[in-house]
Chimera marker file (.cmm) of the C-alpha trace (Angstrom):
<marker_set name="trace">
<marker id="1" x="77.121" y="78.218" z="58.124" r="1" g="1" b="0" radius="0.5"/>
<marker id="2" x="77.702" y="78.521" z="61.855" r="1" g="1" b="0" radius="0.5"/>
<marker id="3" x="79.004" y="75.695" z="64.014" r="1" g="1" b="0" radius="0.5"/>
<marker id="4" x="76.098" y="74.279" z="66.001" r="1" g="1" b="0" radius="0.5"/>
<marker id="5" x="78.081" y="71.550" z="67.761" r="1" g="1" b="0" radius="0.5"/>
<marker id="6" x="77.625" y="71.290" z="71.535" r="1" g="1" b="0" radius="0.5"/>
<marker id="7" x="81.137" y="72.640" z="72.084" r="1" g="1" b="0" radius="0.5"/>
<marker id="8" x="80.528" y="75.692" z="69.898" r="1" g="1" b="0" radius="0.5"/>
<marker id="9" x="77.117" y="76.413" z="71.441" r="1" g="1" b="0" radius="0.5"/>
<marker id="10" x="78.600" y="76.050" z="74.936" r="1" g="1" b="0" radius="0.5"/>
<marker id="11" x="81.455" y="78.438" z="74.047" r="1" g="1" b="0" radius="0.5"/>
<marker id="12" x="79.055" y="81.061" z="72.675" r="1" g="1" b="0" radius="0.5"/>
<marker id="13" x="76.656" y="80.783" z="75.625" r="1" g="1" b="0" radius="0.5"/>
<marker id="14" x="79.530" y="80.900" z="78.112" r="1" g="1" b="0" radius="0.5"/>
<marker id="15" x="81.027" y="83.981" z="76.444" r="1" g="1" b="0" radius="0.5"/>
<marker id="16" x="77.656" y="85.706" z="76.860" r="1" g="1" b="0" radius="0.5"/>
<marker id="17" x="77.285" y="84.853" z="80.557" r="1" g="1" b="0" radius="0.5"/>
<marker id="18" x="80.911" y="85.854" z="81.232" r="1" g="1" b="0" radius="0.5"/>
<marker id="19" x="79.963" y="89.300" z="79.913" r="1" g="1" b="0" radius="0.5"/>
<marker id="20" x="76.856" y="89.437" z="82.102" r="1" g="1" b="0" radius="0.5"/>
<marker id="21" x="74.628" y="88.949" z="79.040" r="1" g="1" b="0" radius="0.5"/>
<marker id="22" x="71.918" y="86.673" z="80.349" r="1" g="1" b="0" radius="0.5"/>
<marker id="23" x="69.724" y="87.213" z="77.290" r="1" g="1" b="0" radius="0.5"/>
<marker id="24" x="72.649" y="86.149" z="75.132" r="1" g="1" b="0" radius="0.5"/>
<marker id="25" x="72.981" y="82.912" z="77.128" r="1" g="1" b="0" radius="0.5"/>
<marker id="26" x="69.250" y="82.252" z="76.923" r="1" g="1" b="0" radius="0.5"/>
<marker id="27" x="69.289" y="82.846" z="73.155" r="1" g="1" b="0" radius="0.5"/>
<marker id="28" x="71.178" y="79.548" z="72.880" r="1" g="1" b="0" radius="0.5"/>
<marker id="29" x="68.395" y="77.666" z="74.710" r="1" g="1" b="0" radius="0.5"/>
<marker id="30" x="65.179" y="76.035" z="73.654" r="1" g="1" b="0" radius="0.5"/>
<marker id="31" x="61.994" y="77.404" z="75.219" r="1" g="1" b="0" radius="0.5"/>
<marker id="32" x="61.639" y="74.111" z="77.108" r="1" g="1" b="0" radius="0.5"/>
<marker id="33" x="65.280" y="74.018" z="78.282" r="1" g="1" b="0" radius="0.5"/>
<marker id="34" x="66.031" y="71.965" z="81.393" r="1" g="1" b="0" radius="0.5"/>
<marker id="35" x="68.836" y="72.904" z="83.788" r="1" g="1" b="0" radius="0.5"/>
<marker id="36" x="69.852" y="70.145" z="86.206" r="1" g="1" b="0" radius="0.5"/>
<marker id="37" x="72.074" y="70.507" z="89.274" r="1" g="1" b="0" radius="0.5"/>
<marker id="38" x="72.540" y="67.038" z="90.823" r="1" g="1" b="0" radius="0.5"/>
<marker id="39" x="74.715" y="68.412" z="93.658" r="1" g="1" b="0" radius="0.5"/>
<marker id="40" x="72.603" y="71.431" z="94.536" r="1" g="1" b="0" radius="0.5"/>
<marker id="41" x="72.572" y="72.096" z="98.286" r="1" g="1" b="0" radius="0.5"/>
<marker id="42" x="69.407" y="71.672" z="100.315" r="1" g="1" b="0" radius="0.5"/>
<marker id="43" x="66.935" y="74.409" z="99.556" r="1" g="1" b="0" radius="0.5"/>
<marker id="44" x="68.307" y="75.110" z="96.069" r="1" g="1" b="0" radius="0.5"/>
<marker id="45" x="66.659" y="73.732" z="92.928" r="1" g="1" b="0" radius="0.5"/>
<marker id="46" x="68.033" y="70.538" z="91.421" r="1" g="1" b="0" radius="0.5"/>
<marker id="47" x="65.978" y="71.013" z="88.270" r="1" g="1" b="0" radius="0.5"/>
<marker id="48" x="64.817" y="74.160" z="86.495" r="1" g="1" b="0" radius="0.5"/>
<marker id="49" x="62.410" y="73.791" z="83.576" r="1" g="1" b="0" radius="0.5"/>
<marker id="50" x="61.682" y="76.292" z="80.828" r="1" g="1" b="0" radius="0.5"/>
<marker id="51" x="63.336" y="79.481" z="79.672" r="1" g="1" b="0" radius="0.5"/>
<marker id="52" x="61.477" y="81.826" z="82.073" r="1" g="1" b="0" radius="0.5"/>
<marker id="53" x="62.494" y="79.733" z="85.099" r="1" g="1" b="0" radius="0.5"/>
<marker id="54" x="66.057" y="79.455" z="83.775" r="1" g="1" b="0" radius="0.5"/>
<marker id="55" x="66.203" y="83.246" z="83.492" r="1" g="1" b="0" radius="0.5"/>
<marker id="56" x="65.122" y="83.692" z="87.119" r="1" g="1" b="0" radius="0.5"/>
<marker id="57" x="67.647" y="81.095" z="88.319" r="1" g="1" b="0" radius="0.5"/>
<marker id="58" x="70.540" y="82.501" z="86.287" r="1" g="1" b="0" radius="0.5"/>
<marker id="59" x="69.842" y="86.130" z="87.281" r="1" g="1" b="0" radius="0.5"/>
<marker id="60" x="70.618" y="85.112" z="90.852" r="1" g="1" b="0" radius="0.5"/>
<marker id="61" x="73.874" y="83.438" z="89.772" r="1" g="1" b="0" radius="0.5"/>
<marker id="62" x="75.006" y="86.423" z="87.704" r="1" g="1" b="0" radius="0.5"/>
<marker id="63" x="74.166" y="88.667" z="90.664" r="1" g="1" b="0" radius="0.5"/>
<marker id="64" x="76.297" y="86.599" z="93.047" r="1" g="1" b="0" radius="0.5"/>
<marker id="65" x="79.437" y="85.827" z="91.069" r="1" g="1" b="0" radius="0.5"/>
<marker id="66" x="81.453" y="87.832" z="88.559" r="1" g="1" b="0" radius="0.5"/>
<marker id="67" x="83.110" y="85.370" z="86.193" r="1" g="1" b="0" radius="0.5"/>
<marker id="68" x="86.378" y="86.922" z="85.018" r="1" g="1" b="0" radius="0.5"/>
<marker id="69" x="88.194" y="84.283" z="83.010" r="1" g="1" b="0" radius="0.5"/>
<marker id="70" x="88.013" y="80.692" z="81.941" r="1" g="1" b="0" radius="0.5"/>
<marker id="71" x="91.115" y="78.920" z="83.165" r="1" g="1" b="0" radius="0.5"/>
<marker id="72" x="90.451" y="75.569" z="81.475" r="1" g="1" b="0" radius="0.5"/>
<marker id="73" x="87.976" y="74.197" z="78.967" r="1" g="1" b="0" radius="0.5"/>
<marker id="74" x="87.885" y="70.811" z="77.304" r="1" g="1" b="0" radius="0.5"/>
<marker id="75" x="85.040" y="69.405" z="75.228" r="1" g="1" b="0" radius="0.5"/>
<marker id="76" x="84.531" y="65.642" z="75.049" r="1" g="1" b="0" radius="0.5"/>
<marker id="77" x="82.233" y="64.957" z="72.109" r="1" g="1" b="0" radius="0.5"/>
<marker id="78" x="80.133" y="61.842" z="72.678" r="1" g="1" b="0" radius="0.5"/>
<marker id="79" x="79.031" y="59.411" z="69.978" r="1" g="1" b="0" radius="0.5"/>
<marker id="80" x="75.763" y="61.352" z="69.933" r="1" g="1" b="0" radius="0.5"/>
<marker id="81" x="76.575" y="64.456" z="67.865" r="1" g="1" b="0" radius="0.5"/>
<marker id="82" x="74.135" y="66.523" z="69.949" r="1" g="1" b="0" radius="0.5"/>
<marker id="83" x="75.703" y="65.677" z="73.328" r="1" g="1" b="0" radius="0.5"/>
<marker id="84" x="79.075" y="66.621" z="74.789" r="1" g="1" b="0" radius="0.5"/>
<marker id="85" x="80.716" y="66.472" z="78.189" r="1" g="1" b="0" radius="0.5"/>
<marker id="86" x="82.506" y="69.714" z="78.935" r="1" g="1" b="0" radius="0.5"/>
<marker id="87" x="85.107" y="70.199" z="81.663" r="1" g="1" b="0" radius="0.5"/>
<marker id="88" x="85.768" y="73.806" z="82.463" r="1" g="1" b="0" radius="0.5"/>
<marker id="89" x="87.162" y="75.979" z="85.217" r="1" g="1" b="0" radius="0.5"/>
<marker id="90" x="86.589" y="79.637" z="85.876" r="1" g="1" b="0" radius="0.5"/>
<marker id="91" x="87.976" y="82.313" z="88.146" r="1" g="1" b="0" radius="0.5"/>
<marker id="92" x="86.313" y="85.463" z="89.373" r="1" g="1" b="0" radius="0.5"/>
<marker id="93" x="84.988" y="86.908" z="92.584" r="1" g="1" b="0" radius="0.5"/>
<marker id="94" x="81.886" y="86.902" z="94.767" r="1" g="1" b="0" radius="0.5"/>
<marker id="95" x="80.109" y="90.227" z="94.275" r="1" g="1" b="0" radius="0.5"/>
<marker id="96" x="78.969" y="90.630" z="97.907" r="1" g="1" b="0" radius="0.5"/>
<marker id="97" x="82.317" y="89.980" z="99.566" r="1" g="1" b="0" radius="0.5"/>
<marker id="98" x="84.970" y="90.383" z="96.890" r="1" g="1" b="0" radius="0.5"/>
<marker id="99" x="86.232" y="86.911" z="97.814" r="1" g="1" b="0" radius="0.5"/>
<marker id="100" x="88.036" y="84.962" z="95.113" r="1" g="1" b="0" radius="0.5"/>
<marker id="101" x="85.916" y="82.447" z="93.241" r="1" g="1" b="0" radius="0.5"/>
<marker id="102" x="87.593" y="79.459" z="91.629" r="1" g="1" b="0" radius="0.5"/>
<marker id="103" x="85.345" y="76.674" z="90.384" r="1" g="1" b="0" radius="0.5"/>
<marker id="104" x="85.634" y="73.611" z="88.188" r="1" g="1" b="0" radius="0.5"/>
<marker id="105" x="82.546" y="72.257" z="86.496" r="1" g="1" b="0" radius="0.5"/>
<marker id="106" x="81.573" y="69.234" z="84.458" r="1" g="1" b="0" radius="0.5"/>
<marker id="107" x="78.619" y="69.895" z="82.180" r="1" g="1" b="0" radius="0.5"/>
<marker id="108" x="76.688" y="67.345" z="80.158" r="1" g="1" b="0" radius="0.5"/>
<marker id="109" x="75.162" y="69.394" z="77.362" r="1" g="1" b="0" radius="0.5"/>
<marker id="110" x="72.491" y="68.118" z="74.990" r="1" g="1" b="0" radius="0.5"/>
<marker id="111" x="71.213" y="70.107" z="72.042" r="1" g="1" b="0" radius="0.5"/>
<marker id="112" x="68.049" y="69.771" z="70.007" r="1" g="1" b="0" radius="0.5"/>
<marker id="113" x="67.996" y="71.619" z="66.687" r="1" g="1" b="0" radius="0.5"/>
<marker id="114" x="71.213" y="73.431" z="67.637" r="1" g="1" b="0" radius="0.5"/>
<marker id="115" x="69.856" y="74.848" z="70.907" r="1" g="1" b="0" radius="0.5"/>
<marker id="116" x="70.472" y="73.804" z="74.507" r="1" g="1" b="0" radius="0.5"/>
<marker id="117" x="67.811" y="71.319" z="75.567" r="1" g="1" b="0" radius="0.5"/>
<marker id="118" x="69.489" y="69.936" z="78.706" r="1" g="1" b="0" radius="0.5"/>
<marker id="119" x="72.306" y="71.536" z="80.714" r="1" g="1" b="0" radius="0.5"/>
<marker id="120" x="73.338" y="69.141" z="83.496" r="1" g="1" b="0" radius="0.5"/>
<marker id="121" x="75.863" y="70.897" z="85.721" r="1" g="1" b="0" radius="0.5"/>
<marker id="122" x="78.079" y="69.009" z="88.176" r="1" g="1" b="0" radius="0.5"/>
<marker id="123" x="79.814" y="71.446" z="90.533" r="1" g="1" b="0" radius="0.5"/>
<marker id="124" x="80.720" y="71.751" z="94.194" r="1" g="1" b="0" radius="0.5"/>
<marker id="125" x="78.258" y="74.151" z="95.873" r="1" g="1" b="0" radius="0.5"/>
<marker id="126" x="80.436" y="74.286" z="98.981" r="1" g="1" b="0" radius="0.5"/>
<marker id="127" x="82.960" y="76.366" z="97.026" r="1" g="1" b="0" radius="0.5"/>
<marker id="128" x="80.398" y="79.137" z="96.541" r="1" g="1" b="0" radius="0.5"/>
<marker id="129" x="79.132" y="78.864" z="100.102" r="1" g="1" b="0" radius="0.5"/>
<marker id="130" x="82.697" y="79.124" z="101.460" r="1" g="1" b="0" radius="0.5"/>
<marker id="131" x="83.508" y="82.110" z="99.216" r="1" g="1" b="0" radius="0.5"/>
<marker id="132" x="80.248" y="83.846" z="100.186" r="1" g="1" b="0" radius="0.5"/>
<marker id="133" x="81.172" y="83.672" z="103.850" r="1" g="1" b="0" radius="0.5"/>
<marker id="134" x="84.670" y="85.124" z="103.362" r="1" g="1" b="0" radius="0.5"/>
<link id1="1" id2="2" r="1" g="1" b="0" radius="0.2"/>
<link id1="2" id2="3" r="1" g="1" b="0" radius="0.2"/>
<link id1="3" id2="4" r="1" g="1" b="0" radius="0.2"/>
<link id1="4" id2="5" r="1" g="1" b="0" radius="0.2"/>
<link id1="5" id2="6" r="1" g="1" b="0" radius="0.2"/>
<link id1="6" id2="7" r="1" g="1" b="0" radius="0.2"/>
<link id1="7" id2="8" r="1" g="1" b="0" radius="0.2"/>
<link id1="8" id2="9" r="1" g="1" b="0" radius="0.2"/>
<link id1="9" id2="10" r="1" g="1" b="0" radius="0.2"/>
<link id1="10" id2="11" r="1" g="1" b="0" radius="0.2"/>
<link id1="11" id2="12" r="1" g="1" b="0" radius="0.2"/>
<link id1="12" id2="13" r="1" g="1" b="0" radius="0.2"/>
<link id1="13" id2="14" r="1" g="1" b="0" radius="0.2"/>
<link id1="14" id2="15" r="1" g="1" b="0" radius="0.2"/>
<link id1="15" id2="16" r="1" g="1" b="0" radius="0.2"/>
<link id1="16" id2="17" r="1" g="1" b="0" radius="0.2"/>
<link id1="17" id2="18" r="1" g="1" b="0" radius="0.2"/>
<link id1="18" id2="19" r="1" g="1" b="0" radius="0.2"/>
<link id1="19" id2="20" r="1" g="1" b="0" radius="0.2"/>
<link id1="20" id2="21" r="1" g="1" b="0" radius="0.2"/>
<link id1="21" id2="22" r="1" g="1" b="0" radius="0.2"/>
<link id1="22" id2="23" r="1" g="1" b="0" radius="0.2"/>
<link id1="23" id2="24" r="1" g="1" b="0" radius="0.2"/>
<link id1="24" id2="25" r="1" g="1" b="0" radius="0.2"/>
<link id1="25" id2="26" r="1" g="1" b="0" radius="0.2"/>
<link id1="26" id2="27" r="1" g="1" b="0" radius="0.2"/>
<link id1="27" id2="28" r="1" g="1" b="0" radius="0.2"/>
<link id1="28" id2="29" r="1" g="1" b="0" radius="0.2"/>
<link id1="29" id2="30" r="1" g="1" b="0" radius="0.2"/>
<link id1="30" id2="31" r="1" g="1" b="0" radius="0.2"/>
<link id1="31" id2="32" r="1" g="1" b="0" radius="0.2"/>
<link id1="32" id2="33" r="1" g="1" b="0" radius="0.2"/>
<link id1="33" id2="34" r="1" g="1" b="0" radius="0.2"/>
<link id1="34" id2="35" r="1" g="1" b="0" radius="0.2"/>
<link id1="35" id2="36" r="1" g="1" b="0" radius="0.2"/>
<link id1="36" id2="37" r="1" g="1" b="0" radius="0.2"/>
<link id1="37" id2="38" r="1" g="1" b="0" radius="0.2"/>
<link id1="38" id2="39" r="1" g="1" b="0" radius="0.2"/>
<link id1="39" id2="40" r="1" g="1" b="0" radius="0.2"/>
<link id1="40" id2="41" r="1" g="1" b="0" radius="0.2"/>
<link id1="41" id2="42" r="1" g="1" b="0" radius="0.2"/>
<link id1="42" id2="43" r="1" g="1" b="0" radius="0.2"/>
<link id1="43" id2="44" r="1" g="1" b="0" radius="0.2"/>
<link id1="44" id2="45" r="1" g="1" b="0" radius="0.2"/>
<link id1="45" id2="46" r="1" g="1" b="0" radius="0.2"/>
<link id1="46" id2="47" r="1" g="1" b="0" radius="0.2"/>
<link id1="47" id2="48" r="1" g="1" b="0" radius="0.2"/>
<link id1="48" id2="49" r="1" g="1" b="0" radius="0.2"/>
<link id1="49" id2="50" r="1" g="1" b="0" radius="0.2"/>
<link id1="50" id2="51" r="1" g="1" b="0" radius="0.2"/>
<link id1="51" id2="52" r="1" g="1" b="0" radius="0.2"/>
<link id1="52" id2="53" r="1" g="1" b="0" radius="0.2"/>
<link id1="53" id2="54" r="1" g="1" b="0" radius="0.2"/>
<link id1="54" id2="55" r="1" g="1" b="0" radius="0.2"/>
<link id1="55" id2="56" r="1" g="1" b="0" radius="0.2"/>
<link id1="56" id2="57" r="1" g="1" b="0" radius="0.2"/>
<link id1="57" id2="58" r="1" g="1" b="0" radius="0.2"/>
<link id1="58" id2="59" r="1" g="1" b="0" radius="0.2"/>
<link id1="59" id2="60" r="1" g="1" b="0" radius="0.2"/>
<link id1="60" id2="61" r="1" g="1" b="0" radius="0.2"/>
<link id1="61" id2="62" r="1" g="1" b="0" radius="0.2"/>
<link id1="62" id2="63" r="1" g="1" b="0" radius="0.2"/>
<link id1="63" id2="64" r="1" g="1" b="0" radius="0.2"/>
<link id1="64" id2="65" r="1" g="1" b="0" radius="0.2"/>
<link id1="65" id2="66" r="1" g="1" b="0" radius="0.2"/>
<link id1="66" id2="67" r="1" g="1" b="0" radius="0.2"/>
<link id1="67" id2="68" r="1" g="1" b="0" radius="0.2"/>
<link id1="68" id2="69" r="1" g="1" b="0" radius="0.2"/>
<link id1="69" id2="70" r="1" g="1" b="0" radius="0.2"/>
<link id1="70" id2="71" r="1" g="1" b="0" radius="0.2"/>
<link id1="71" id2="72" r="1" g="1" b="0" radius="0.2"/>
<link id1="72" id2="73" r="1" g="1" b="0" radius="0.2"/>
<link id1="73" id2="74" r="1" g="1" b="0" radius="0.2"/>
<link id1="74" id2="75" r="1" g="1" b="0" radius="0.2"/>
<link id1="75" id2="76" r="1" g="1" b="0" radius="0.2"/>
<link id1="76" id2="77" r="1" g="1" b="0" radius="0.2"/>
<link id1="77" id2="78" r="1" g="1" b="0" radius="0.2"/>
<link id1="78" id2="79" r="1" g="1" b="0" radius="0.2"/>
<link id1="79" id2="80" r="1" g="1" b="0" radius="0.2"/>
<link id1="80" id2="81" r="1" g="1" b="0" radius="0.2"/>
<link id1="81" id2="82" r="1" g="1" b="0" radius="0.2"/>
<link id1="82" id2="83" r="1" g="1" b="0" radius="0.2"/>
<link id1="83" id2="84" r="1" g="1" b="0" radius="0.2"/>
<link id1="84" id2="85" r="1" g="1" b="0" radius="0.2"/>
<link id1="85" id2="86" r="1" g="1" b="0" radius="0.2"/>
<link id1="86" id2="87" r="1" g="1" b="0" radius="0.2"/>
<link id1="87" id2="88" r="1" g="1" b="0" radius="0.2"/>
<link id1="88" id2="89" r="1" g="1" b="0" radius="0.2"/>
<link id1="89" id2="90" r="1" g="1" b="0" radius="0.2"/>
<link id1="90" id2="91" r="1" g="1" b="0" radius="0.2"/>
<link id1="91" id2="92" r="1" g="1" b="0" radius="0.2"/>
<link id1="92" id2="93" r="1" g="1" b="0" radius="0.2"/>
<link id1="93" id2="94" r="1" g="1" b="0" radius="0.2"/>
<link id1="94" id2="95" r="1" g="1" b="0" radius="0.2"/>
<link id1="95" id2="96" r="1" g="1" b="0" radius="0.2"/>
<link id1="96" id2="97" r="1" g="1" b="0" radius="0.2"/>
<link id1="97" id2="98" r="1" g="1" b="0" radius="0.2"/>
<link id1="98" id2="99" r="1" g="1" b="0" radius="0.2"/>
<link id1="99" id2="100" r="1" g="1" b="0" radius="0.2"/>
<link id1="100" id2="101" r="1" g="1" b="0" radius="0.2"/>
<link id1="101" id2="102" r="1" g="1" b="0" radius="0.2"/>
<link id1="102" id2="103" r="1" g="1" b="0" radius="0.2"/>
<link id1="103" id2="104" r="1" g="1" b="0" radius="0.2"/>
<link id1="104" id2="105" r="1" g="1" b="0" radius="0.2"/>
<link id1="105" id2="106" r="1" g="1" b="0" radius="0.2"/>
<link id1="106" id2="107" r="1" g="1" b="0" radius="0.2"/>
<link id1="107" id2="108" r="1" g="1" b="0" radius="0.2"/>
<link id1="108" id2="109" r="1" g="1" b="0" radius="0.2"/>
<link id1="109" id2="110" r="1" g="1" b="0" radius="0.2"/>
<link id1="110" id2="111" r="1" g="1" b="0" radius="0.2"/>
<link id1="111" id2="112" r="1" g="1" b="0" radius="0.2"/>
<link id1="112" id2="113" r="1" g="1" b="0" radius="0.2"/>
<link id1="113" id2="114" r="1" g="1" b="0" radius="0.2"/>
<link id1="114" id2="115" r="1" g="1" b="0" radius="0.2"/>
<link id1="115" id2="116" r="1" g="1" b="0" radius="0.2"/>
<link id1="116" id2="117" r="1" g="1" b="0" radius="0.2"/>
<link id1="117" id2="118" r="1" g="1" b="0" radius="0.2"/>
<link id1="118" id2="119" r="1" g="1" b="0" radius="0.2"/>
<link id1="119" id2="120" r="1" g="1" b="0" radius="0.2"/>
<link id1="120" id2="121" r="1" g="1" b="0" radius="0.2"/>
<link id1="121" id2="122" r="1" g="1" b="0" radius="0.2"/>
<link id1="122" id2="123" r="1" g="1" b="0" radius="0.2"/>
<link id1="123" id2="124" r="1" g="1" b="0" radius="0.2"/>
<link id1="124" id2="125" r="1" g="1" b="0" radius="0.2"/>
<link id1="125" id2="126" r="1" g="1" b="0" radius="0.2"/>
<link id1="126" id2="127" r="1" g="1" b="0" radius="0.2"/>
<link id1="127" id2="128" r="1" g="1" b="0" radius="0.2"/>
<link id1="128" id2="129" r="1" g="1" b="0" radius="0.2"/>
<link id1="129" id2="130" r="1" g="1" b="0" radius="0.2"/>
<link id1="130" id2="131" r="1" g="1" b="0" radius="0.2"/>
<link id1="131" id2="132" r="1" g="1" b="0" radius="0.2"/>
<link id1="132" id2="133" r="1" g="1" b="0" radius="0.2"/>
<link id1="133" id2="134" r="1" g="1" b="0" radius="0.2"/>
</marker_set>
């Protein structure tokens, strides 16, 4: 039996995206997955609904940033066994400029039937904008 806890699903999905495997990340999602970005800058989506839209959104991310290593990851399991709060940090570089990319995230992850139903991502978009201009 595989571990279908939010922490394990997050780790598997993150490993896929770190390797540039978008299909591998999406394989951990429900067809009706919702991605939420409460701090998205003006002009960028704050909510992405459905696997096809998530694929389009994430292709742009994977094309902009090369994630090279996770520098910190901590899973806070909530009282709901299908929801966890995950703190993680990553380092890499911006593909267009080669500028260093260092970002810390807080993700609220909710699963339904062992798949990602909601991925709410709290991050600082100014970090990417600053790195893109370097």
